C-alpha positions as a Markdown table, in Angstrom:
| # | Residue | x | y | z |
|---|---|---|---|---|
| 1 | Met | 36.8 | 18.2 | -38.5 |
| 2 | Arg | 33.4 | 16.5 | -38.9 |
| 3 | Asn | 30.4 | 18.7 | -38.0 |
| 4 | Thr | 27.7 | 17.8 | -35.5 |
| 5 | Thr | 25.2 | 16.8 | -38.2 |
| 6 | Ser | 27.6 | 14.3 | -39.9 |
| 7 | Ile | 28.3 | 12.7 | -36.5 |
| 8 | Leu | 24.6 | 12.4 | -35.7 |
| 9 | Leu | 24.0 | 10.9 | -39.1 |
| 10 | Thr | 26.8 | 8.4 | -38.5 |
| 11 | Leu | 25.4 | 7.4 | -35.1 |
| 12 | Ala | 21.9 | 7.0 | -36.5 |
| 13 | Ala | 23.2 | 4.8 | -39.4 |
| 14 | Ser | 25.1 | 2.7 | -36.9 |
| 15 | Phe | 22.0 | 2.3 | -34.7 |
| 16 | Leu | 19.8 | 1.3 | -37.6 |
| 17 | Ala | 22.4 | -1.2 | -38.8 |
| 18 | Phe | 22.7 | -2.7 | -35.3 |
| 19 | Ser | 19.2 | -2.8 | -34.0 |
| 20 | Pro | 17.8 | -5.5 | -36.4 |
| 21 | Thr | 20.6 | -7.8 | -35.2 |
| 22 | Leu | 19.5 | -7.2 | -31.6 |
| 23 | Ala | 15.9 | -8.0 | -32.5 |
| 24 | Gln | 17.0 | -11.2 | -34.3 |
| 25 | Asp | 19.1 | -12.2 | -31.3 |
| 26 | Ala | 16.1 | -11.9 | -29.1 |
| 27 | Asp | 13.8 | -13.7 | -31.5 |
| 28 | Ala | 16.4 | -16.5 | -32.0 |
| 29 | Leu | 16.8 | -17.1 | -28.3 |
| 30 | Leu | 13.1 | -17.1 | -27.5 |
| 31 | Thr | 12.5 | -19.5 | -30.4 |
| 32 | Lys | 15.1 | -21.8 | -28.9 |
| 33 | Leu | 13.5 | -21.6 | -25.5 |
| 34 | Ser | 10.1 | -22.4 | -27.0 |
| 35 | Asp | 11.5 | -25.4 | -28.8 |
| 36 | Lys | 13.0 | -26.7 | -25.6 |
| 37 | Ala | 9.8 | -26.1 | -23.7 |
| 38 | Gln | 8.0 | -28.3 | -26.2 |
| 39 | Thr | 10.1 | -31.2 | -25.0 |
| 40 | Tyr | 8.8 | -30.9 | -21.4 |
| 41 | Lys | 6.0 | -33.2 | -20.5 |
| 42 | Ala | 5.8 | -32.3 | -16.8 |
| 43 | Tyr | 8.2 | -30.3 | -14.7 |
| 44 | Glu | 8.7 | -28.8 | -11.2 |
| 45 | Ile | 10.1 | -25.4 | -10.3 |
| 46 | Ala | 11.2 | -24.1 | -6.9 |
| 47 | Tyr | 11.5 | -20.4 | -6.8 |
| 48 | Thr | 11.5 | -17.2 | -4.7 |
| 49 | Ser | 9.1 | -14.4 | -5.4 |
| 50 | Thr | 9.4 | -10.9 | -4.2 |
| 51 | Leu | 6.6 | -8.4 | -4.4 |
| 52 | Val | 7.5 | -4.7 | -4.1 |
| 53 | Asp | 4.6 | -2.3 | -3.8 |
| 54 | Leu | 6.2 | 1.0 | -4.5 |
| 55 | Lys | 3.0 | 3.0 | -3.9 |
| 56 | Asn | 2.4 | 1.6 | -0.4 |
| 57 | Asp | 6.1 | 1.0 | 0.5 |
| 58 | Phe | 5.5 | -2.7 | 1.1 |
| 59 | Glu | 7.6 | -5.7 | 0.3 |
| 60 | Leu | 6.9 | -9.4 | 0.6 |
| 61 | Thr | 9.2 | -12.3 | -0.2 |
| 62 | Gln | 8.1 | -15.9 | -0.2 |
| 63 | Asp | 9.3 | -19.3 | -1.5 |
| 64 | Gly | 7.1 | -21.4 | -3.7 |
| 65 | Thr | 7.0 | -24.7 | -5.6 |
| 66 | Val | 5.0 | -25.2 | -8.8 |
| 67 | Gln | 4.3 | -28.5 | -10.6 |
| 68 | Ile | 3.2 | -28.1 | -14.2 |
| 69 | Glu | 1.8 | -30.3 | -16.9 |
| 70 | Gly | 0.4 | -28.5 | -19.9 |
| 71 | Asp | -2.1 | -25.9 | -18.6 |
| 72 | Arg | -2.5 | -27.7 | -15.3 |
| 73 | Phe | -0.5 | -26.9 | -12.2 |
| 74 | His | -0.2 | -27.3 | -8.4 |
| 75 | Leu | 1.3 | -24.2 | -6.7 |
| 76 | Asp | 2.4 | -24.4 | -3.0 |
| 77 | Leu | 3.1 | -21.1 | -1.4 |
| 78 | Gly | 2.9 | -22.3 | 2.2 |
| 79 | Asp | 0.1 | -20.0 | 3.4 |
| 80 | Tyr | -1.8 | -20.8 | 0.2 |
| 81 | Ile | -2.0 | -23.9 | -2.0 |
| 82 | Ile | -3.4 | -23.4 | -5.6 |
| 83 | Tyr | -4.7 | -26.1 | -7.8 |
| 84 | Cys | -5.6 | -25.7 | -11.5 |
| 85 | Asp | -7.0 | -28.4 | -13.8 |
| 86 | Gly | -6.9 | -26.1 | -16.8 |
| 87 | Glu | -10.5 | -24.9 | -16.3 |
| 88 | Thr | -11.0 | -24.3 | -12.6 |
| 89 | Val | -8.7 | -22.8 | -10.0 |
| 90 | Trp | -8.9 | -23.7 | -6.3 |
| 91 | Thr | -7.1 | -21.4 | -3.8 |
| 92 | Phe | -6.8 | -23.1 | -0.5 |
| 93 | Glu | -5.9 | -21.4 | 2.7 |
| 94 | Pro | -5.0 | -24.1 | 5.3 |
| 95 | Glu | -5.0 | -21.9 | 8.3 |
| 96 | Met | -8.6 | -20.8 | 7.7 |
| 97 | Asn | -9.7 | -24.1 | 6.1 |
| 98 | Glu | -11.2 | -22.0 | 3.2 |
| 99 | Cys | -11.0 | -22.7 | -0.5 |
| 100 | Tyr | -11.9 | -20.1 | -3.2 |
| 101 | Val | -13.0 | -21.4 | -6.5 |
| 102 | Asp | -12.5 | -19.4 | -9.7 |
| 103 | Asp | -12.3 | -19.7 | -13.5 |
| 104 | Thr | -8.8 | -19.8 | -15.0 |
| 105 | Glu | -9.7 | -16.7 | -17.0 |
| 106 | Thr | -10.0 | -14.7 | -13.8 |
| 107 | Met | -6.5 | -15.8 | -12.7 |
| 108 | Lys | -5.0 | -14.9 | -16.1 |
| 109 | Glu | -6.5 | -11.4 | -15.9 |
| 110 | Glu | -5.0 | -10.8 | -12.5 |
| 111 | Gly | -1.4 | -11.7 | -13.3 |
| 112 | Met | 0.9 | -14.3 | -14.8 |
| 113 | Asp | -0.4 | -17.8 | -15.4 |
| 114 | Pro | 2.2 | -20.2 | -13.8 |
| 115 | Ser | 1.5 | -22.8 | -16.5 |
| 116 | Lys | 2.8 | -20.3 | -19.1 |
| 117 | Leu | 6.0 | -19.5 | -17.3 |
| 118 | Phe | 8.2 | -21.0 | -20.0 |
| 119 | Thr | 6.1 | -19.9 | -23.0 |
| 120 | Val | 4.9 | -16.4 | -21.8 |
| 121 | Trp | 7.0 | -14.8 | -24.6 |
| 122 | Glu | 4.9 | -16.5 | -27.2 |
| 123 | Glu | 2.2 | -14.0 | -26.6 |
| 124 | Asp | 2.0 | -10.7 | -28.5 |
| 125 | Phe | 4.8 | -8.8 | -26.9 |
| 126 | Arg | 7.2 | -6.3 | -28.4 |
| 127 | Arg | 10.7 | -7.6 | -27.8 |
| 128 | Glu | 14.0 | -5.8 | -27.0 |
| 129 | Trp | 17.4 | -7.2 | -26.4 |
| 130 | Met | 18.9 | -5.4 | -23.4 |
| 131 | Gly | 22.3 | -7.0 | -23.2 |
| 132 | Arg | 23.7 | -9.2 | -20.5 |
| 133 | Ala | 23.4 | -9.4 | -16.7 |
| 134 | Asp | 24.7 | -11.4 | -13.8 |
| 135 | Val | 21.8 | -13.1 | -12.0 |
| 136 | Thr | 22.6 | -15.3 | -8.9 |
| 137 | Gly | 26.1 | -15.8 | -10.3 |
| 138 | Arg | 24.9 | -16.8 | -13.8 |
| 139 | Asp | 25.7 | -14.9 | -17.0 |
| 140 | Cys | 22.3 | -14.2 | -18.5 |
| 141 | Ala | 20.9 | -12.6 | -21.6 |
| 142 | His | 18.4 | -9.9 | -20.7 |
| 143 | Ile | 15.3 | -9.4 | -22.9 |
| 144 | Asn | 12.4 | -7.0 | -22.2 |
| 145 | Leu | 8.9 | -7.9 | -23.3 |
| 146 | Tyr | 6.5 | -5.0 | -23.6 |
| 147 | Ala | 2.8 | -5.8 | -23.1 |
| 148 | Gly | -0.3 | -4.2 | -24.5 |
| 149 | Ser | -2.8 | -2.3 | -22.5 |
| 150 | Asp | -4.9 | -5.5 | -21.9 |
| 151 | Lys | -2.3 | -6.8 | -19.5 |
| 152 | Pro | -2.0 | -5.9 | -15.7 |
| 153 | Phe | 1.8 | -5.4 | -16.3 |
| 154 | His | 3.5 | -3.2 | -18.9 |
| 155 | Thr | 6.9 | -5.0 | -19.0 |
| 156 | Leu | 8.4 | -8.4 | -18.4 |
| 157 | Gln | 12.1 | -8.5 | -17.8 |
| 158 | Leu | 13.4 | -11.9 | -18.9 |
| 159 | Phe | 16.8 | -13.2 | -17.8 |
| 160 | Val | 17.9 | -16.3 | -19.5 |
| 161 | Asp | 21.0 | -18.6 | -19.2 |
| 162 | Asp | 21.3 | -18.9 | -22.9 |
| 163 | Arg | 24.1 | -21.4 | -22.7 |
| 164 | Asn | 21.8 | -23.9 | -20.9 |
| 165 | Leu | 18.5 | -22.4 | -22.3 |
| 166 | Glu | 17.1 | -21.9 | -18.8 |
| 167 | Val | 15.0 | -19.1 | -17.5 |
| 168 | Val | 16.7 | -17.7 | -14.4 |
| 169 | Arg | 14.5 | -14.7 | -13.4 |
| 170 | Ile | 11.4 | -13.0 | -14.6 |
| 171 | Val | 10.5 | -9.5 | -13.3 |
| 172 | Met | 6.9 | -8.4 | -13.9 |
| 173 | Lys | 6.5 | -4.6 | -13.8 |
| 174 | Gly | 2.9 | -3.8 | -12.8 |
| 175 | Arg | 0.9 | -0.9 | -14.1 |
| 176 | Glu | -0.3 | 0.0 | -10.5 |
| 177 | Gly | 3.2 | 0.4 | -9.0 |
| 178 | Ser | 3.7 | -3.2 | -7.9 |
| 179 | Asp | 6.6 | -5.2 | -9.2 |
| 180 | Val | 7.0 | -9.0 | -8.8 |
| 181 | Thr | 10.3 | -10.8 | -9.2 |
| 182 | Tyr | 10.4 | -14.6 | -9.8 |
| 183 | Thr | 13.9 | -16.2 | -9.3 |
| 184 | Val | 14.2 | -19.9 | -10.1 |
| 185 | Lys | 16.1 | -21.9 | -7.5 |
| 186 | Thr | 15.7 | -25.4 | -9.0 |
| 187 | Phe | 14.2 | -26.9 | -12.1 |
| 188 | Ser | 13.3 | -30.5 | -12.8 |
| 189 | Thr | 11.7 | -32.2 | -15.8 |
| 190 | Thr | 11.3 | -35.6 | -14.0 |
| 191 | Leu | 8.0 | -34.8 | -12.3 |
| 192 | Asp | 5.9 | -37.9 | -11.6 |
| 193 | Val | 2.2 | -36.9 | -12.3 |
| 194 | Val | -0.3 | -38.7 | -10.2 |
| 195 | Pro | -4.1 | -38.7 | -10.6 |
| 196 | Gly | -5.9 | -35.8 | -8.9 |
| 197 | Met | -2.8 | -33.8 | -8.2 |
| 198 | Phe | -4.2 | -30.7 | -10.0 |
| 199 | Thr | -7.6 | -30.8 | -8.4 |
| 200 | Phe | -8.5 | -29.7 | -4.8 |
| 201 | Pro | -9.0 | -32.8 | -2.6 |
| 202 | Val | -12.2 | -31.8 | -0.8 |
| 203 | Asp | -12.4 | -35.2 | 1.0 |
| 204 | Lys | -9.0 | -34.6 | 2.6 |
| 205 | His | -10.2 | -31.4 | 4.3 |
| 206 | Pro | -13.3 | -32.0 | 6.5 |
| 207 | Gly | -15.4 | -29.0 | 7.1 |
| 208 | Val | -13.6 | -26.9 | 4.4 |
| 209 | Asp | -15.6 | -23.7 | 3.5 |
| 210 | Leu | -15.9 | -23.7 | -0.3 |
| 211 | Ile | -16.4 | -20.2 | -1.6 |
| 212 | Asp | -17.4 | -20.4 | -5.3 |
| 213 | Asn | -16.7 | -17.0 | -7.0 |
| 214 | Arg | -18.0 | -18.3 | -10.3 |
| 215 | Ile | -21.6 | -18.0 | -9.2 |
């Protein structure tokens, strides 16, 4: 009969032999995703986001549509519409006719940059292959990305349809007890970019109160 020590050594050897393969699988899949993302000129994503604030027992679900070209985007959340031209972010609240103006760096510090949705894994994350999961009826690869202390989140859970190389869901695990789940509903790479679509149209909103947080 094998003793406990020999069994543990065998398990350890098996793990050491298996884990590099898992890391290579994660790296290989993310490289393929990056390569495919490079072919996108402009695209549009419809999604559902769910915020769960564990600390305050609060949950909010909302639908959104984001149009992206490079580092520019137009994000429609219904109650808020966000424009970004790559340098400046305008957050417009139609009901109040108010628009907040910020630098893009401020937005990046507060959470995920929508324009980086399909390349977020290219940042300096530690990667871990977690296996497979069913997400909205699609068989997905599950990869965890672990962030450094400079991020407002500690983990990104990435669920990928690796057959079609499509991101299906991203879960952002916040450091302050709030988690946000983004689930993609539709994805299109035939977005028609028109001039001015990534800049807040002040002239179309008479009397709008511009609140410039950059000053």
